[in-house]
C-alpha positions, 0 to 999 in steps of 0.5 A: 343787481347792479353796480353804482354804475347803473351795470346789472351784475345779477338777479336775485331769485327767490329759492324753495318754499312754497308761495314764498313760506320757507324761501330764501333770497339768493343772488345768481350772477348776471353771466349765469342767465339769458333771454329766450323766446318763450310761448308766444316770443313772450321774453324768459330770463333763464339761468344756468343753474341747477335746482341744487345749485340754487338750494345750496348758494349763499342767502342774499342779504339785501341790507348789504347793497348799501 
């Protein structure tokens, strides 16, 4: 997600479900995310929210971005 000026303000994650079935989209503020080095120094986007917090987060509606 980004503001009209191009600044990133959040990321959209798929939560729950299996292989996209039964999942929901949630928006996570960019301030709750950070990049960490994974195995082989691959960048990984880490979110500072628990599984429970993500499960109860409100549904993200892409149509409301306009």
